[in-house]
Backbone as a printed PyTorch tensor [residue, N CA C, xyz], in Angstrom:
tensor([[[-13.1020, -25.0820,   7.0210],
         [-12.1790, -23.9690,   6.7850],
         [-11.7130, -23.9770,   5.3250]],

        [[-11.5360, -25.1800,   4.7800],
         [-11.0730, -25.2690,   3.4030],
         [-12.1430, -24.7380,   2.4400]],

        [[-13.4160, -25.0150,   2.7570],
         [-14.4890, -24.5270,   1.8930],
         [-14.4880, -22.9980,   1.8630]],

        [[-14.2330, -22.3890,   3.0290],
         [-14.1890, -20.9270,   3.1080],
         [-13.0780, -20.3890,   2.2180]],

        [[-11.9200, -21.0630,   2.2430],
         [-10.7860, -20.6380,   1.4180],
         [-11.1440, -20.7130,  -0.0680]],

        [[-11.8060, -21.8050,  -0.4710],
         [-12.1870, -21.9530,  -1.8760],
         [-13.2160, -20.9020,  -2.2770]],

        [[-14.1430, -20.6150,  -1.3690],
         [-15.1490, -19.5820,  -1.6650],
         [-14.4800, -18.2310,  -1.8770]],

        [[-13.5220, -17.9000,  -1.0170],
         [-12.8160, -16.6280,  -1.1570],
         [-12.0280, -16.5940,  -2.4680]],

        [[-11.3770, -17.7140,  -2.7960],
         [-10.5820, -17.7660,  -4.0160],
         [-11.4730, -17.6190,  -5.2450]],

        [[-12.6080, -18.3350,  -5.2550],
         [-13.5230, -18.2550,  -6.3970],
         [-14.1130, -16.8480,  -6.5010]],

        [[-14.4550, -16.2610,  -5.3430],
         [-14.9960, -14.8960,  -5.3570],
         [-13.9780, -13.9080,  -5.9080]],

        [[-12.7290, -14.0490,  -5.4830],
         [-11.6830, -13.1570,  -5.9750],
         [-11.4680, -13.3200,  -7.4710]],

        [[-11.4530, -14.5630,  -7.9440],
         [-11.2780, -14.8070,  -9.3770],
         [-12.4380, -14.2250, -10.1650]],

        [[-13.6570, -14.3660,  -9.6260],
         [-14.8280, -13.8180, -10.3140],
         [-14.7100, -12.3050, -10.4330]],

        [[-14.2610, -11.6550,  -9.3560],
         [-14.1020, -10.1940,  -9.3970],
         [-13.0520,  -9.8060, -10.4360]],

        [[-11.9520, -10.5600, -10.4910],
         [-10.8850, -10.2550, -11.4580],
         [-11.4000, -10.4120, -12.8860]],

        [[-12.1480, -11.4950, -13.1340],
         [-12.6840, -11.7420, -14.4840],
         [-13.6440, -10.6250, -14.8820]],

        [[-14.5290, -10.2480, -13.9530],
         [-15.4850,  -9.1610, -14.2610],
         [-14.7410,  -7.8660, -14.5220]],

        [[-13.6890,  -7.5880, -13.7390],
         [-12.9060,  -6.3670, -13.9390],
         [-12.2730,  -6.3480, -15.3260]],

        [[-11.7200,  -7.4870, -15.7370],
         [-11.1000,  -7.5690, -17.0620],
         [-12.1310,  -7.3810, -18.1630]],

        [[-13.3130,  -8.0040, -17.9960],
         [-14.3650,  -7.8690, -19.0040],
         [-14.8050,  -6.4130, -19.1370]],

        [[-15.0120,  -5.7460, -18.0040],
         [-15.4330,  -4.3370, -18.0420],
         [-14.3350,  -3.4710, -18.6670]],

        [[-13.0740,  -3.7710, -18.3450],
         [-11.9510,  -3.0070, -18.8940],
         [-11.8770,  -3.1820, -20.4150]],

        [[-11.9980,  -4.4370, -20.8790],
         [-11.9650,  -4.6960, -22.3150],
         [-13.1500,  -4.0410, -23.0130]],

        [[-14.3330,  -4.1070, -22.3900],
         [-15.5400,  -3.4910, -22.9680],
         [-15.3230,  -1.9880, -23.1310]],

        [[-14.7070,  -1.3480, -22.1220],
         [-14.4270,   0.0870, -22.1990],
         [-13.4500,   0.3840, -23.3370]],

        [[-12.4260,  -0.4520, -23.4800],
         [-11.4600,  -0.2500, -24.5650],
         [-12.1420,  -0.3750, -25.9240]],

        [[-12.9840,  -1.4100, -26.0790],
         [-13.6650,  -1.6410, -27.3650],
         [-14.6100,  -0.4820, -27.6810]],

        [[-15.3700,  -0.0340, -26.6710],
         [-16.3030,   1.0790, -26.9050],
         [-15.5340,   2.3530, -27.2650]],

        [[-14.4340,   2.6190, -26.5770],
         [-13.6370,   3.8050, -26.8660],
         [-13.0620,   3.7400, -28.2800]],

        [[-12.5370,   2.5890, -28.6610],
         [-11.9670,   2.4300, -29.9960],
         [-13.0560,   2.5630, -31.0550]],

        [[-14.2280,   1.9750, -30.7760],
         [-15.3350,   1.9840, -31.7310],
         [-15.8030,   3.4110, -32.0010]],

        [[-15.9840,   4.2020, -30.9190],
         [-16.4750,   5.5770, -31.0890],
         [-15.4300,   6.4140, -31.8350]],

        [[-14.1580,   6.2510, -31.4770],
         [-13.1060,   7.0050, -32.1670],
         [-13.0510,   6.6220, -33.6390]],

        [[-13.1740,   5.3390, -33.9240],
         [-13.0970,   4.8530, -35.2950],
         [-14.2350,   5.4310, -36.1340]],

        [[-15.4370,   5.4520, -35.5740],
         [-16.5900,   5.9400, -36.3330],
         [-16.5840,   7.4610, -36.4560]],

        [[-16.1590,   8.1680, -35.4190],
         [-16.1270,   9.6230, -35.5110],
         [-15.0080,  10.0830, -36.4460]],

        [[-13.9090,   9.3340, -36.4500],
         [-12.7870,   9.7090, -37.3070],
         [-13.0570,   9.3540, -38.7630]],

        [[-13.8290,   8.2810, -38.9840],
         [-14.0700,   7.8210, -40.3460],
         [-15.2570,   8.5110, -40.9510]]])
C-alpha cells in the first residue's frame, strides 16, 4: 500500500513539474515573439 502511495505522489509531482515547464515555455515564447515583433 505504501508503494502505491509513493507512486501516486511521484506521478502527481511529475505532472506538476511538467505543467510548470509548459507554462514557463509559453511565457518565454510569448515574451520572445512580442520582443522581436516590437523591436
